[in-house]
C-alpha positions in Angstrom: 131.5 102.7 96.7 130.1 101.0 99.8 126.4 101.3 100.9 127.3 103.8 103.7 129.0 106.2 101.2 126.1 105.8 98.8 123.7 106.7 101.5 125.7 109.8 102.5 125.8 110.8 98.9 122.0 110.4 98.6 121.5 112.6 101.7 123.9 115.3 100.4 122.5 115.5 96.9 118.9 115.5 98.0 119.2 117.4 101.3 116.8 120.4 100.5 114.0 118.1 99.3 114.3 115.7 102.1 114.4 118.6 104.6 111.1 119.9 103.1 109.4 116.5 103.6 110.7 116.3 107.2 109.7 119.9 108.0 106.2 119.5 106.6 105.7 116.2 108.4 106.8 117.9 111.6 104.4 120.8 111.1 101.5 118.5 110.4 101.7 117.5 114.1 99.8 120.7 115.1 96.7 119.1 113.7 97.5 115.5 114.8 95.6 113.8 117.6 98.7 113.0 119.7 99.1 116.7 120.3 95.5 117.9 120.5 94.7 115.1 122.9 97.3 116.3 125.3 94.9 119.2 126.0 91.8 117.0 126.2 91.5 117.6 130.0 91.6 121.3 129.7 89.3 121.4 126.7 86.7 119.2 128.4 86.8 121.3 131.6 86.8 124.7 129.8 83.8 123.8 127.7 82.0 121.4 130.1 82.2 118.3 127.9 82.0 114.6 128.8 84.2 112.0 127.1 81.4 111.3 124.7 80.7 115.0 123.9 84.4 115.7 123.2 84.7 112.6 121.1 81.6 113.5 119.1 82.9 117.0 118.4 86.2 115.6 117.4 84.5 113.0 115.2 82.2 115.5 113.5 85.0 118.0 112.7 87.4 115.3 111.5 84.7 113.7 109.3 84.1 117.0 107.5 87.8 117.4 107.1 87.9 113.9 105.4 85.2 115.0 103.0 86.9 118.2 102.0 90.2 116.3 101.6 88.8 114.2 98.8 88.6 117.4 96.7 91.4 119.5 98.2 94.0 116.8 98.0 94.1 117.1 94.2 95.6 120.6 94.5 98.9 118.8 95.1 98.8 117.8 91.4 98.2 121.3 90.2 100.3 123.6 92.3 104.0 123.7 93.4 104.8 122.7 96.9 106.4 126.1 97.5 103.1 127.9 96.9 100.6 125.5 98.3 102.5 124.8 101.5 102.8 128.4 102.4 99.0 128.9 102.1 98.2 125.8 104.0 100.7 126.6 106.8 99.4 130.1 107.1 95.9 128.7 107.6 97.2 126.2 110.2 98.8 129.0 112.2 95.6 131.0 112.2 93.8 127.8 113.4 96.2 127.6 116.4 95.5 131.3 117.2 91.8 130.6 117.1 92.3 127.7 119.5 94.0 130.1 121.9 91.3 132.8 121.7 88.0 130.9 121.3 85.5 130.5 124.1 82.5 128.9 122.4 81.7 125.3 121.7 80.6 126.1 118.1 83.9 127.8 117.5 85.7 124.7 118.9 84.1 122.5 116.3 85.2 124.8 113.5 88.7 125.1 115.0 89.1 121.3 115.3 88.1 121.0 111.7 90.7 123.6 110.6 93.4 121.9 112.7 92.6 118.5 111.3 92.2 119.6 107.7 95.2 122.0 107.4 97.4 119.9 109.7 96.7 116.2 109.6 95.1 116.4 106.1 96.8 118.9 103.8 100.3 119.4 105.4 101.0 115.6 105.7 99.6 115.0 102.2 101.8 117.6 100.7 104.8 116.1 102.4 104.1 112.5 101.3 103.0 113.4 97.7 106.0 115.6 97.0 108.4 113.0 98.2 106.6 110.2 96.3 106.8 112.3 93.2 110.4 113.5 93.6 111.8 110.1 94.3 111.2 106.8 92.5 113.9 104.2 92.9 114.7 105.5 96.4 111.1 106.3 97.4 111.1 104.2 100.5 114.3 105.6 101.8 113.1 109.2 101.1 109.8 108.6 102.8 111.5 107.2 105.8 113.8 110.3 106.1 110.9 112.7 105.7 109.0 111.0 108.4 111.7 111.9 110.9 109.9 115.2 111.2 106.7 113.5 112.4 108.7 111.2 114.7 110.5 114.2 116.3 107.2 116.0 116.9 105.5 112.9 118.3 108.4 112.5 120.8 108.8 116.1 121.8 105.5 117.9 121.6 103.1 115.9 123.8 105.6 115.6 126.6 106.7 119.2 126.4 103.1 120.4 126.2 102.1 118.5 129.3 105.1 120.0 131.1 104.4 123.5 129.8 100.8 123.3 131.1 102.1 123.2 134.6 103.8 126.6 134.0 101.7 128.4 131.5 98.0 128.8 130.6 97.1 126.2 127.9 95.8 128.9 125.6 99.2 130.6 125.6 100.8 127.4 124.5 98.6 127.3 121.4 99.6 130.9 120.6 103.2 129.7 120.8 102.4 126.9 118.3 101.1 129.5 115.9 104.2 131.6 116.2 106.5 128.6 115.6 104.6 127.7 112.4 104.9 131.2 111.1 108.6 131.2 111.7 109.0 128.0 109.7 107.3 129.4 106.5 110.3 131.5 105.4 112.6 128.5 105.9 110.4 126.3 103.8 110.3 129.0 101.1 114.1 129.1 101.1 114.5 125.3 100.9 112.3 125.2 97.8 113.9 128.0 95.9 115.1 125.3 93.4 112.0 123.1 93.7 111.9 120.0 91.5 109.4 120.2 88.7 105.9 119.1 89.7 103.7 116.8 87.7 101.8 119.7 86.2 104.8 120.8 84.1 106.8 117.6 83.7 105.1 114.6 82.2 108.3 112.5 81.6 109.1 111.9 85.2 106.0 109.8 85.9 106.3 106.2 86.9 103.6 103.9 85.5 101.5 101.6 87.6 99.6 98.3 86.8 99.4 97.4 83.2 102.0 100.1 82.4 99.3 102.7 82.8 99.0 106.1 84.5 95.8 105.6 86.6 93.5 108.5 87.3 91.7 108.8 90.6 88.4 107.8 89.0 90.0 104.6 87.6 91.7 103.8 90.9 88.4 104.2 92.8 86.8 101.7 90.4 89.5 99.2 91.1 89.0 96.5 93.8 92.6 96.9 95.1 91.9 100.4 96.4 88.8 99.4 98.3 90.6 96.4 99.8 93.8 98.2 101.0 92.5 101.7 101.9 90.0 100.6 104.5 92.5 98.3 106.1 95.2 100.9 106.2 92.6 103.3 107.7 92.4 100.9 110.8 95.8 102.2 111.9 94.8 105.9 112.2 91.3 104.9 113.4 92.5 102.9 116.4 95.8 104.7 117.0 93.9 108.0 117.2 91.5 106.4 119.6 94.3 105.4 121.9 96.0 108.8 121.8 92.8 110.7 122.0 91.6 108.9 125.2 95.1 108.8 126.8 93.8 110.9 129.8 91.0 108.5 130.3 93.3 105.5 129.9 95.6 106.9 132.6 92.6 107.5 134.9 91.2 103.9 134.6 94.7 102.5 135.2 95.3 104.7 138.2 98.4 106.4 136.7 99.5 110.0 136.4 99.0 111.4 133.0 102.5 112.8 132.9 103.9 109.4 133.8 102.0 107.8 130.9 103.1 110.5 128.5 106.7 110.0 129.6 106.9 106.6 128.0 105.6 107.8 124.6 109.1 108.8 123.5 110.0 105.0 123.7 107.5 104.4 120.9 108.8 107.4 119.0 112.4 106.1 119.1 111.2 102.7 117.9 109.1 104.5 115.3 112.3 106.2 114.0 114.3 103.0 113.7 111.3 101.2 112.2 110.7 103.9 109.6 114.2 103.5 108.3 113.9 99.7 108.4 110.6 99.8 106.4 112.1 102.4 104.0 115.0 100.1 103.2 112.8 97.0 103.0 110.4 98.7 100.6 113.2 99.4 98.2 114.7 95.9 98.7 111.6 93.6 98.8 108.7 95.7 97.5 105.6 96.9 99.2 103.4 93.8 98.6 105.5 91.6 100.9 105.4 94.0 103.7 101.9 95.4 103.8 100.2 92.4 105.3 102.7 92.3 108.2 103.0 95.8 109.5 99.7 95.9 111.5 100.5 92.8 113.5 102.7 94.6 116.2 99.8 96.9 116.8 97.5 93.9 117.5 99.9 92.6 120.1 100.4 96.2 121.5 96.7 96.6 122.2 96.4 93.3 124.0 99.3 94.4 126.3 97.7 97.8 126.9 94.4 96.1 127.8 95.9 93.9 130.5 98.9 96.1 131.5 99.1 96.2 135.4 101.9 98.9 135.3 103.2 101.6 133.1 106.2 99.4 132.4 103.9 97.0 130.6 102.2 99.8 128.7 105.6 101.1 127.7 106.2 97.8 125.9 102.9 98.3 124.1 104.0 101.8 123.1 107.2 100.3 121.7 105.3 97.9 119.6 103.0 100.7 118.3 106.2 102.5 117.2 107.3 99.4 115.4 104.1 99.3 113.4 104.2 103.1 113.0 107.3 102.8 110.7 105.2 100.7 108.3 102.3 103.2 108.4 104.8 106.0 107.7 106.3 104.5 104.6 104.0 101.8 103.1 100.8 103.8 102.3 102.9 106.5 100.5 104.6 103.8 98.4 101.7 101.4 97.6 99.6 103.9 95.6 102.6 105.0 93.6 103.6 101.4 92.9 100.2 100.2 91.7 98.6 103.3 90.2 101.7 105.3 89.0 102.7 108.8 90.0 101.0 110.9 87.3 97.9 111.5 89.4 99.3 110.4 92.8 98.1 113.5 94.6 94.4 112.9 93.7 94.6 109.2 94.5 96.5 109.8 97.7 94.0 112.4 98.8 91.2 109.8 98.5 93.1 107.3 100.6 94.0 110.1 103.1 90.3 111.0 103.3 89.5 107.4 104.3 92.2 107.5 106.9 91.0 110.9 108.3 87.5 109.5 108.3 88.8 106.5 110.4 90.6 108.8 112.8 87.2 110.7 113.1 85.1 107.7 113.8 87.4 106.0 116.2 87.5 108.6 119.1 83.8 109.4 118.7 82.7 105.8 118.7 85.0 105.0 121.6 83.8 108.0 123.7 80.2 106.9 123.1 81.0 103.4 124.1 82.8 104.6 127.3 79.7 106.7 128.2 77.6 103.6 127.5 79.6 101.4 129.9 81.8 99.5 127.5 85.3 99.6 129.1 88.2 101.1 127.1 90.3 98.0 127.8 87.6 95.8 126.3 87.6 98.0 123.2 91.3 97.6 122.8 90.9 93.8 122.6 88.4 94.2 119.8 90.7 96.6 117.9 93.5 94.0 118.2 91.4 91.3 116.5 90.4 93.7 113.7 94.1 94.3 112.9 94.7 90.6 112.4 91.6 90.2 110.2 92.6 93.2 108.1 96.1 91.8 107.5 94.7 88.6 106.2 92.3 90.3 103.8 95.1 92.2 102.1 97.1 89.1 100.9 95.0 87.9 97.9 94.3 91.4 96.6 98.0 92.3 96.6 99.0 89.0 94.9 96.5 89.6 92.1 97.6 93.2 91.6 101.4 92.5 91.7 101.1 90.2 88.7 99.9 93.2 86.6 102.9 95.5 87.4 105.3 96.3 84.6 108.5 94.3 84.6 111.7 96.1 85.3 113.9 96.5 82.2 
């Protein structure tokens, strides 16, 4: 049987579980920065906020979300996806309704926290953890397929939202988001009617990590590999979120129409889609250790291009490179923790890593907004971010080499 036939067989046999991962990753977009930032202009105007004020609110709410994720993420080790996802998505829908109805700044802070926690935090974590647990030998491939939901949302939602704002009140659009989420809950429930057994009731499906052990979160947090890799991988959401969050400001300083800038984002999304499958195949073929130090480098080049871009065409090239790196971010973090620490407690370990990433995505926009108000140009900031990606890539190499030696040998 050739590889194409094997791939089709893989899709056919695992379609419901792959669809769950893709659907959850799509629905996480309602708490992702690329969508919330599309409404930054309206939110700042409605509440009378400067770039720094809006960035500070976003940072504070997201930081609290990161702190809660450390504890809440472990719920994925205790409850079935079918049950937990319905509760989380219900809360996410209520958060969208609150965004549509709220008129107070204090309420805005709470709403941003809820969107970030239930959307970016819990929904995406449930997707990644469930796929990482359900698939072992084909984990990279499965993660790549599930990420298609996120890719589709990133391509469609910001552009359609900006277009819809010219025809509908922005608050009505958020009410529509809530309705869509609620409609997807019965579909998710149906797909999981034959849900695979979770870790809480099946101990034999666990894959071991370093030294043939099933690492707990406490053990992982005491191990140097975690504190080498997690902060570096948090650079991606930190600076990517900063770019998407300040997209309106970026268009303004370049003298471009916001809609024209958003129109090139799907180029990055299509690249993201292809890159995700490429990284998914490469993880299964070469292993995560060889790929992890490389995937941030396209982002470094992309930010240099954005900083000096004289036209949208140049920035489009930067967006394409961001999509190339995005495929690595979509597949590698989900694979690395399972590989080195095993899958028995992957939900708890992953939640700690996600908390750092969420924290990074909180610090980035707030810090950048403060720097903008202080007179540090956004283009100058992009060059600093570019250098940080290169440094982070170099730092990961010795830590990965030392940890890989301790992995159990394949029989």
